[in-house]
C-alpha positions, 0 to 999 in steps of 0.5 A, a space after each residue: 422482505 427486500 434486503 438493504 442495499 449496501 455499497 462499500 466505497 474505496 475513494 480515489 487517491 492521487 491521480 499521478 502516483 507512480 505506483 498506483 498506476 502499475 499496482 492498483 489493488 483494493 484495500 482488503 478491509 472492504 472486500 472482507 466486510 462486504 463478503 461477510 455482509 453478503 453472507 448475512 443477506 445484504 445486497 452488497 457491492 464494492 466500488 473502488 474508484 482507483 480500480 475503476 479509474 473513475 468517480 462514483 456516479 450519482 446514480 450509484 450513490 443514490 441507490 445505496 440504502 447504506 453507504 460504507 466508506 473505507 479511507 486512509 488519511 490521504 483519501 479521507 477528504 474525498 470520502 467526506 465529499 462522497 458522504 456529503 453528495 450521497 446525503 444531498 442526493 438521497 434527501 432530494 429523492 425524499 429517502 433516508 441516508 446512512 453513511 458509515 466510515 472505517 479504516 485507518 484514519 477513522 481509527 486514528 482520528 475519529 474526532 476529525 469525522 464526527 460531523 461528516 458520518 453517521 457512524 465511525 468504526 474504530 479498529 477491526 470491524 469483521 466481528 461487528 459489521 453485521 450488527 452495525 448494518 442491521 442497526 443493532 449497534 447504533 452508537 456514533 463511534 463504534 469500537 471494533 474488536 480484534 479478530 483473534 483467529 484469522 482462519 475464521 475470515 471468509 475467502 474474499 469474494 472479489 465478484 463483489 468488486 465492480 470492474 475487478 478482473 483479477 488478471 493483474 495483481 491479486 492481494 492475499 492477506 495471511 497475517 496482521 500486526 507487526 512485532 516491530 515498532 517503526 516510529 513512522 508506521 501506523 500498522 501497530 497502532 491499528 493491528 497491534 504489536 502482536 503478530 496474528 497469522 492464518 494457518 498454512 492450510 488456510 493460506 493454501 486454500 486461498 492461494 489455490 484459487 489463483 494457482 494458474 493464470 496470468 498476473 501476480 499474487 501479492 501477499 500484502 502482509 507487512 512482513 510475510 516472513 515473520 515466522 520462518 517455520 510457518 512461511 516455510 510450510 506455505 512455500 512447501 505447500 505451494 511447491 507440492 500443489 503446483 502453484 504456477 503464478 508468480 508472486 511477490 511479498 513484503 519482507 524485511 532485510 533479515 530474511 536474507 540471513 537464511 539464503 536457503 529460505 530465499 532460494 525456496 521463495 524463488 523456487 516457489 514462484 517469488 518474482 519480486 520482493 518489496 523491502 522497506 530499506 527506508 534509509 542509507 543514513 545509519 542515524 536515520 535508521 536508528 531514529 526510525 527504530 528500524 532495527 537494521 543496518 546499511 550492511 543489512 541492506 547491501 547483503 539483502 540486495 546481493 542475496 535476492 539478486 543471486 537468487 534472481 528475485 527482483 527488488 522493489 526498494 522503499 526509501 524515506 527521505 527527510 528524517 531529522 538526521 538527513 541533510 541535502 547530501 542524502 539525495 545524491 548518495 541514495 541515488 548513487 546507492 541505488 545505481 551501485 546495487 542495481 536495484 530493480 524498482 525504487 519507491 521514494 517517499 518523503 517522511 510523512 507524519 500519519 495520524 496515530 503514529 509516534 512521529 505525528 505526535 512528536 512533530 505536532 507537539 514540536 509545532 512542525 506540521 505545515 497543515 492538516 490538509 489530509 489529501 497531501 499526506 500521501 508520502 509524496 508531499 512534504 507536510 512538515 518542517 524538516 530539521 536540516 533543510 527547508 520543506 521545499 528543499 526536501 520536496 525538490 530532493 525527492 523529485 531529484 531522486 525520482 528523476 535520477 532513477 526513472 529516466 529515459 537513459 536508465 530505461 534504454 540501458 535496461 532494455 539493451 541489457 535485457 535484449 543482450 541476455 536473450 540473444 546470447 542465450 539461444 533465444 530462450 523459448 521464443 524470448 520467454 514470450 518476447 522476454 517481457 519479464 526482463 523488459 518490464 523494468 525498462 518499461 516502468 522507467 519509461 512510463 515512470 518518467 512521464 508520470 513524474 513529469 505529470 505529477 510536477 505539472 499537477 502539483 506546481 501550486 503546492 511546490 510554489 506554496 512550499 517555496 514561499 512558506 518553507 522554513 527550517 525547524 
């Protein structure tokens, strides 16, 4: 009997997102689920519109017996359009259609999707996906069960991902959940406050597949170093097995309380850390329940740079204690600390978060057009400025950092470092690692200009309708 053809789709997000251009990695949910489905005998493939840089074609859609969509809030509207097109195409061919949706938005707001999908999966789906695809579970809303032992997950089969070459950034997940409870984050709502982790042995078995070659391994855990002892074992294993690829991870500032641990991260190949600094406004840090201070941020920058680890700092603008002065002070702070990469976001009330519930109850949501809930568009009324002023402030912060002047300065500094060090093994292959920050700033400037052009109607909407809370 011919097995059912199942296509998993991750819809595209914003076309001019600065960071999606340089670090386009797949959501791991569809990869794990498709791997499990393949092992169960289904004919499976994954179409990731972000990685392919194109929309799914009609021929691909009509070929699917079952279509599975994995969406975040910013991509759910695109997911609905794909589902509608799929059903129409199959009906025109006289074929049955079946479309399933999962992911964070479906888990937080299943009622928003009831008319668009045949089945809606809430929560983690690894334990139930085969029963759902096989038709043994037919409920319209299906509640997944938490995967308690993450070592039982199969090694993700990236060959199922169309267009995947694995030469850029390879995502590796080693844990789920977060013991912290920031009010803007949906992680704890999806995976819980309990921290579940794979064993060091399981992690090393997966990373061994990528120990050589170009590109980065990116540990996608919300906090790679929650358990120092466990992470230490992973680092020791990477060192003892000759892991040669550069890697990056998301960590908190508290990791720098142990400089020796940071030094080991560097020795094991860590090139960049992604750190949620969130704000240099002490009151905003308290408002977000971040449990860190501005002094923690400064110390972490010093420790990371002392160990030659680059820092990708992430900031959120527009918390209730923020005023318009924050834009200039944050931009100045980033220059003073010589941060390597900056990711600014406007505060975004994602469905399911405490922040969303509060702003909704206060009548401060501007709209529920989910495609704008991407961290780059203001979708609520701030307290100490207008929505348009917040939007302009974010653009100003980006413009200050991603500028041609900063790019040239980085390039000149990189060239000086090389020429004063006896060429350093043929410029370390033309010293590209040192020139990369300059390249990002050059490219980022152009992408920012494109984003402003494409979003001119939205900026106009904010300027006409914006009021203070």
